[in-house]
C-alpha positions, -999 to +999 in steps of 0.1 A: +617-614+097+624-577+113+614-594+146+643-617+141+666-590+127+662-569+154+664-600+181+696-608+162+710-574+172+696-575+203+712-605+214+747-596+200+745-564+215+739-579+250+768-600+243+794-567+238+799-539+263+772-517+256+773-478+258+760-469+296+723-460+279+721-490+255+706-515+276+679-493+287+665-488+253+662-526+249+646-527+283+616-499+269+618-519+238+609-549+254+582-538+278+563-520+246+577-488+257+589-471+224+594-439+234+614-439+262+637-468+238+636-446+213+647-424+240+675-436+253+692-453+220+687-416+202+716-406+226+740-434+223+731-434+188+746-400+180+776-404+197+778-433+171+773-467+183+759-491+154+735-510+173+720-482+189+718-467+154+702-496+139+678-496+169+666-458+152+667-470+116+639-498+132+622-473+153+618-449+123+606-474+098+583-495+119+570-461+135+576-470+172+582-440+195+584-422+168+563-409+138+573-432+106+600-416+085+615-437+060+648-415+054+653-414+087+651-450+091+678-448+062+699-425+074+706-445+109+706-479+091+735-463+070+749-447+097+749-485+112+761-504+080+792-483+078+808-494+113+803-531+098+760-539+111+754-567+082+714-563+097+717-527+088+729-532+052+704-556+047+673-533+061+685-507+037+683-531+007+647-535+017+646-500+025+660-488-010+624-504-027+601-485-010+620-451-012+622-429-038+660-419-058+649-387-043+647-397-012+674-416-010+697-392-022+683-367+010+689-395+036+727-398+015+729-362+019+723-367+061+743-395+065+772-377+044+766-348+066+765-365+098+786-363+126+792-378+163+780-358+191+806-353+219+804-373+249 
């Protein structure tokens, strides 16, 4: 199911104009180079791109390219969901079942304090 959600997001991302680094993140992911995928997506996600934010949430949730961190996964999914990303909103609902109220509060605090990086 998660693979399907990621595939759908990736397909949608390819249909719309994407920031310069995001296609490289997708290509690296498809090749199984999760560390490079993370690095490429992070630069774009930090500038506020919802697709890249979803991808970071996904990578953190699975521990692909980075140590598994469900609080950071929740953070990035939250940021993407705020922009209307339905897949991120669905991922948040599922992820909330795995986190303690304290972890959710910590992730929400990170999201509340988050600001996009300058381009």
